N, C-alpha and C positions, 0 to 999 in steps of 0.2 A: 283168737286163741287167748286164753287167760293164763297169767303167770301168778303164782302165789309164792311168796318168800316170807319166811319167819325172820324177824329181826331180833338180835340179842338185846338184852336190857342195856340201857345207857346210863352213865353216871354224869352228874352235872359238876363241872370243874369250877374253879374260882372265877373264871372269866364269864361264866354263865353258858359256855358252849358245852353241849352234850358230847361226851366221848364214849367210845365203846371200851369195855374192859379188856384185859389182856387176852391173848390167843387161847389160853387154857380156859378162861371163863367163857369165851364165845362158844367154844365147842360144847361146853356143858349146858349152855343156856339156849341152844337152838331148839325152837318149839316144833317147827314143821319142816317141810321139804320144798324143793323147787319142782314145779310140774309144768309141762308144756300146755296141758289142758286139765280140766277137772279130772282128778283120778277116779277110777272105777265107774265111769259113766258109760253105760252100754252104748256101743256104736262109735265112741270117740276115736278108737284106733282105726276103725274102718274109714271115718271121715278123713283122717290124716293120710291114710293110704290112697284114697281117692284124690286128694289134693296133690300128693306127690306124683301120682299117675298122670294127672292133668298137666302138671308142670313138665314132666318128661315128654309127653305128647307134643306140647307146644314147642319145646326145645327142638324136637326132631323136625317139626314143620319149619321152624326158623332155619335150621341147618339145610334143609332141602332148598329153601328159597335162596340162601346164600350160595349154595352150589350152582343153582341155575344162573345166577348172575356171574359167577366166576367161570364155570364150565358150561358150554352149551350142551343141551341134551343130545345124545347120539342120533336121535331121529332127525335133527336139523342138519347133520353133516351130510352133504350130497355125495352120492356114490362116485361121481366123477372126481371129486377131490380125493377120496380114498384111493382111487386108482392112480392118480397122479403121485401121491405119496409113496405107494407101493412101487411104482415105476422108478421113482427117484432113488429109493433104497436099493433096488436091484441094480440100477446103473452105477451107484457108488460102489457096490460090492464087486462089480465087473471092472472097476478102475476107470470109469468114465467121468468121474468127478473132476472139478477144476481145483488146482492148488494155487494158493496165494501166499506171497512172502510175508504179508502183514495184513492187518485188518483195514488199514488205509487203502491198500491195493484192492481189497475186496469191495469196499465202499465205492471206490472209483469205478470199478467194473459195473456195479449195480446202477450207479447214477448215469452212466453213459448209455 
């Protein structure tokens, strides 16, 4: 990608350092514009669109890979496990769940 910028004229001070003139002078002396790529080149906008499309596709693939590492695909969950979870939910709704006075009591029950 090419960038073109027009620079305003500079004045040389006593120290030999070149300085730009005041803000009003700068706006009057700008020769060109800033462009992301060469202006009015046939196909340049299509190239930018293709590049952005490629970036989006890559980001979507990266997101899928991250999701696979965090959440297992549904196809890997065994039907027996799904049935156990459904049964546990139903039992809790029926009042068959255990109540514990504290988290320490819960851990004590699990560890024994």
